[in-house]
C-alpha positions in Angstrom: 27.8 202.8 116.2 25.1 202.0 113.7 21.7 201.4 115.2 20.4 197.8 114.9 17.6 197.2 112.4 14.9 194.7 113.3 11.1 194.1 112.9 9.1 194.3 116.1 6.0 192.2 116.4 3.5 192.1 119.3 1.3 189.0 119.1 -1.9 188.9 121.1 -1.7 185.2 122.0 1.0 182.8 123.2 0.3 180.4 120.4 0.9 183.2 117.9 4.2 184.1 119.6 5.4 180.5 119.5 4.4 180.3 115.8 6.5 183.4 115.0 9.4 182.1 117.0 9.3 178.8 115.2 9.1 180.5 111.8 12.1 182.7 112.3 14.2 180.4 114.5 17.6 181.9 115.4 16.7 185.2 113.8 14.0 185.9 116.4 14.3 187.0 120.0 11.6 187.0 122.7 11.2 190.2 124.7 9.6 190.4 128.1 10.9 193.7 129.6 13.8 194.2 127.2 16.3 195.7 129.6 19.0 193.2 128.7 17.9 192.5 125.2 17.8 196.1 124.0 21.2 196.8 125.5 22.6 193.7 123.8 21.1 194.8 120.4 22.6 198.2 120.8 26.1 196.9 121.7 25.9 194.3 118.9 26.4 191.3 121.2 22.9 190.2 120.3 21.7 189.8 116.7 18.0 189.6 115.7 15.8 190.3 112.6 12.6 189.9 114.6 11.8 190.9 118.2 8.7 189.2 119.6 7.2 191.4 122.4 5.1 189.6 125.0 3.4 192.6 126.6 0.1 192.2 124.7 -0.5 188.6 125.7 -3.1 188.5 128.4 -2.3 186.8 131.7 1.5 186.8 131.4 1.8 189.7 133.8 0.0 187.8 136.6 1.4 187.4 140.1 -0.5 184.9 142.2 -0.1 183.1 145.6 -2.2 180.0 146.1 -2.3 178.5 149.6 -1.5 175.0 148.2 0.4 175.6 144.9 2.5 178.5 146.1 3.8 181.6 144.2 3.5 182.1 140.4 5.2 185.1 138.7 4.3 185.5 135.1 6.7 186.3 132.2 5.9 190.0 131.9 5.4 190.7 135.6 7.7 193.6 136.4 10.5 193.5 139.0 9.1 196.6 140.6 5.7 194.9 141.0 7.3 191.8 142.5 9.4 193.9 144.9 6.3 195.8 146.3 3.7 193.0 146.1 2.2 192.8 149.6 1.7 189.0 149.7 5.2 188.3 148.3 6.7 190.5 150.9 4.8 188.6 153.6 5.2 185.0 152.4 8.3 185.2 150.2 10.2 188.2 151.6 13.5 187.2 150.1 12.0 186.9 146.6 10.8 190.5 147.0 14.2 191.5 148.4 16.0 190.1 145.4 13.7 191.9 143.0 14.2 195.1 144.9 17.9 194.7 144.8 18.0 194.2 141.0 19.8 197.1 139.3 18.1 200.5 139.7 14.6 202.0 139.7 14.5 202.5 135.9 15.4 198.9 135.3 13.0 197.5 137.8 10.1 199.5 136.3 10.8 197.9 132.9 12.5 194.6 133.5 11.0 191.3 134.6 12.0 188.4 136.8 11.6 186.0 133.9 13.8 188.2 131.7 16.4 188.3 134.4 16.4 184.5 134.6 16.3 183.9 130.8 19.3 186.3 130.3 21.2 183.6 132.2 23.8 185.9 133.6 25.8 184.2 136.4 25.2 187.4 138.4 21.4 187.5 137.9 20.0 188.7 141.3 16.7 186.7 141.1 18.3 183.3 140.4 19.9 182.4 143.7 16.8 182.9 145.9 14.5 181.2 143.4 16.9 178.3 143.2 17.1 178.0 146.9 13.3 177.9 147.1 13.1 175.0 144.6 11.6 177.2 141.9 10.6 175.7 138.5 9.7 177.2 135.2 6.5 176.7 133.1 7.5 176.6 129.5 5.3 176.7 126.4 6.5 175.6 122.9 5.6 174.1 119.6 5.8 170.6 121.1 3.5 171.5 124.0 4.0 172.6 127.6 6.5 171.4 130.1 7.8 172.1 133.6 11.6 172.5 134.2 13.4 172.9 137.5 15.6 176.0 137.7 18.4 173.6 138.8 18.3 172.2 135.2 17.7 175.5 133.4 21.1 177.3 133.5 23.8 175.7 131.3 26.4 178.5 131.1 26.7 182.3 130.7 23.8 183.3 128.4 22.9 179.7 127.8 19.7 177.9 129.0 17.9 174.7 128.4 15.2 176.4 126.4 14.6 174.9 122.9 14.4 177.1 119.9 10.6 177.5 119.8 10.0 177.7 123.5 8.9 180.6 125.8 9.0 180.7 129.6 5.6 181.7 130.8 6.1 181.8 134.5 8.3 180.9 137.4 6.6 178.8 140.1 7.7 178.6 143.8 6.3 176.0 146.2 5.1 177.0 149.7 8.1 176.8 152.1 7.8 174.3 154.9 6.9 175.4 158.4 9.8 176.7 160.5 11.6 178.0 157.4 13.7 181.1 157.1 15.2 182.7 154.0 17.6 185.5 153.1 19.1 187.1 150.0 22.2 189.3 150.2 24.3 190.8 147.5 27.2 193.2 147.0 28.3 195.2 144.0 31.1 197.7 143.4 28.9 200.8 143.4 25.7 199.9 145.2 23.0 199.0 142.7 24.5 201.0 139.8 26.6 197.9 138.8 25.7 194.3 138.4 26.1 192.1 141.4 29.6 191.0 142.2 28.4 188.3 144.6 24.9 187.2 145.5 23.8 184.6 148.1 20.4 183.0 148.5 19.7 180.9 151.5 16.7 178.7 152.7 16.9 177.1 156.1 14.3 174.8 157.7 14.6 173.7 161.3 13.0 171.2 163.6 13.7 172.4 167.0 17.2 173.6 166.6 18.2 170.9 164.1 18.6 171.7 160.5 16.3 169.5 158.4 16.8 171.2 155.1 19.2 173.9 153.8 19.9 175.4 150.3 22.7 177.8 149.7 23.0 179.2 146.2 25.8 181.6 145.1 25.6 184.0 142.2 28.4 185.5 140.1 31.0 183.0 141.4 30.7 180.3 138.7 29.5 180.0 135.1 26.0 179.5 136.5 24.2 180.3 139.8 25.2 177.3 141.8 24.3 175.4 145.0 27.2 174.8 147.3 26.5 171.2 148.3 29.4 170.6 150.5 28.6 173.7 152.6 25.0 172.5 152.9 26.2 169.1 154.2 28.0 170.8 157.1 24.5 171.9 158.3 22.2 169.2 157.1 20.8 167.2 160.1 23.0 169.1 162.6 22.1 171.2 165.5 22.5 174.8 164.3 25.1 177.0 165.9 27.2 179.9 164.9 30.2 177.6 164.8 28.6 175.3 162.3 27.5 178.3 160.2 31.1 179.6 160.2 32.3 176.1 159.0 29.8 176.1 156.2 30.7 179.6 155.1 34.4 178.7 155.0 34.0 175.5 153.0 32.0 177.4 150.4 35.4 178.7 149.1 36.3 175.1 148.0 33.2 174.9 145.7 33.0 178.3 144.0 34.9 179.2 140.8 35.3 183.0 140.9 36.9 184.9 138.1 38.3 188.4 137.8 36.2 190.7 135.6 35.0 194.3 135.5 32.8 193.8 138.5 35.3 192.4 140.9 38.5 190.4 141.3 38.5 186.7 142.1 40.2 187.4 145.4 37.5 189.9 146.4 34.8 187.5 145.5 36.4 184.7 147.6 36.6 187.1 150.6 33.1 188.4 150.2 31.3 185.2 149.6 32.4 183.7 152.9 31.2 186.8 154.7 27.9 186.9 152.8 27.2 183.2 153.3 27.7 183.5 157.1 25.5 186.6 157.2 22.7 185.1 155.0 22.6 181.9 157.1 22.4 183.9 160.4 19.7 186.1 159.0 17.7 183.1 157.6 18.0 181.5 161.1 16.6 184.7 162.6 13.8 184.7 160.1 12.6 181.1 160.8 8.9 181.1 161.5 
């Protein structure tokens, strides 16, 4: 297989990166960590004449937790840094868990959370939990800056709501309400060697033993990471019990759209997702603070 030929540029400012992206349009690709991009270039599934590296832009690798604004993960912050970040592990443990569960050590030491999101794979490990936590993206472009909910970001496999001259600069996660528990669980065919076959992110907020808010997001069982609204309604406003959780897990099967691919069969996904949803809800319940 012939090696891909492209020009690599490493701008020092965000405005310069946007200018280059605007100039080359569809012939340019933005690179944060590059784990997905470089593989796509090698396989020929991605074409580009210019690669715009973001590593030299100051501030994009930041990870901050503000007591009012919440968590911000910059575009070039590594998965490994998110996974081991002390404050994320304390205040957003399931975000750290999803980062830790992404691929293998080599990928985590090079790849980024933002890159994982922008690749828009239905099986992206970091998407379900960040969606469940009401995450949003800060986006910079030639027309200015904007904020976009992750709910509105994914449009299909490999397709996002980004415009041609836009770059995601961070993902931002609000502070969870009091008495909230979270959990992210995933399964793949060969541990973390393969991409995730099914991933489940859950956020559960209680008042006493009554569920006041719940988000259940499934990865790798639809064209995009998806909330299972009907399953959430089984729990919303109800007194939490294992029986209610079992009902919610079972009704999940009526909402997902699993397919058979190299990672898993549709029937396997249907079986596994019910089990993972139940386990994730029980674990989130246990984690309520």
